[in-house]
C-alpha angles and dihedrals in degrees: 000000000000120000107183121084096241094052090046091053090047096051089044092054092043090057101038106039094064090051091050089047092051088047092053091052091047092053090047091052095046099038089102095051109063139317089241093065090048089052093053091048090051092051092049097050100068091039096051093040092054089048092049093043090052093048090049092050093048090055093241092296112140103213127165090265090055090047093053090050089049092054093046091051090045091053091046089051093049092051098038100047096060090043088051089050094052093042090048094055092044089049091047092052092048091050093051090045091051092046090052091048092050090051091049094049090049086051094050093047088052090050093048092051089050091049093050091048092047093048095049088054105039097039096048092059101061090036092056090046093051090048096049093048095044092049088051093053094044092049090049093237088133113054105149110108096226093047090050092050090050091049092048092048090050092049090052091049092051090046089054091048090051091048090053092052091049091051091048093049091051091047089047090051094052091050092048095047098044094242092121109119117186125193103217122207135154108293127183109221090206092063092049092051092052092049093047091049094048093045090051100041094093090052091049091049092051091050092046092241125141110231120189137164131213124190136167118252094245123078119261106208124189132169104251149116112276092212093047095047090046089054091051095052092043093053091050095047092046090050091051092047089051096054099037116095122229113284091030129123135234121195127193117197139168140197149138131256125175100343095317130100119224135198124190133194110194123184139183097227129124093281129229126299106247089230087060099048096082089054099033091110098046118111117273093357110149103177125209132316091273089076101035119133113277099175121083130216094008101137141283109312109191096185093243099081097104094041087052093049092048090050094048092046092051089049085061090051088250137126134237128196144173132207140157123254130198087280121017126340140284129226110197128189123199122195133172112259121232111259092246094051092044090054 
């Protein structure tokens, strides 16, 4: 057994360094498995390196002192390894949570940048038109009665478009900030569909699109906000009218399946590019030319209709989805049925 300090250090290093090296190799081999495994290996490395170092210094002589040290290290290992497993799992969950939060923050930042870009573009266009026509009227450049009337009507239309954009921005901000508060009450989806179909019929007629609604005879009751669900269906129908060419067809239907109510809006438009489907409900996402508007003079699309619809559906604990059919596409809403209706 060595007695001087230099020899003690040498024997201790000779015993502990190989253990540390093997531990490093073990961590490298298991780094793709789980954080818990890495934590256990990290706890075992100092314990085993200490034990091997003490054994090396003792000259492989298992004395009573070495036995006591071995007992202490065994107790420490028994306590430390379960603690490492628990802490490793906690840290793993925290790491996953932090990664998810970081991804959500990045997605929100991208959404904000896209929204700012969209607002700066889409709000500037009607404002420029209103300013130009207003200056022309004030300066007396336009004096023909029919031209003045046309300018005035265009100003009114652009003003309504700006008002709709501002309303959508306000609605979207409430959804994103969690400030949206809905008063839920029993709502029959059939009545909402009839109201939305009747309200959008003039727009469909102007776009030369056939709009029809089909519902079952029995009521379809869900717990929802009449105003919010009407807004959802209106946005989906307006989107379908905008992207359905003249002579096309839009069908609104409803039903119930497995304790849930569903409402579908089917159109015969060009469909949605598969690359756009995952982002179709993002704020201000317009997609590719395959889904560009084809109907003229059909309203004031703000570019946030689908995002608002998705947010309102989620606030009702429902789901919304979009997919292509053989001809056109389908937007489908799924909501929990009231217990009495489900029974």
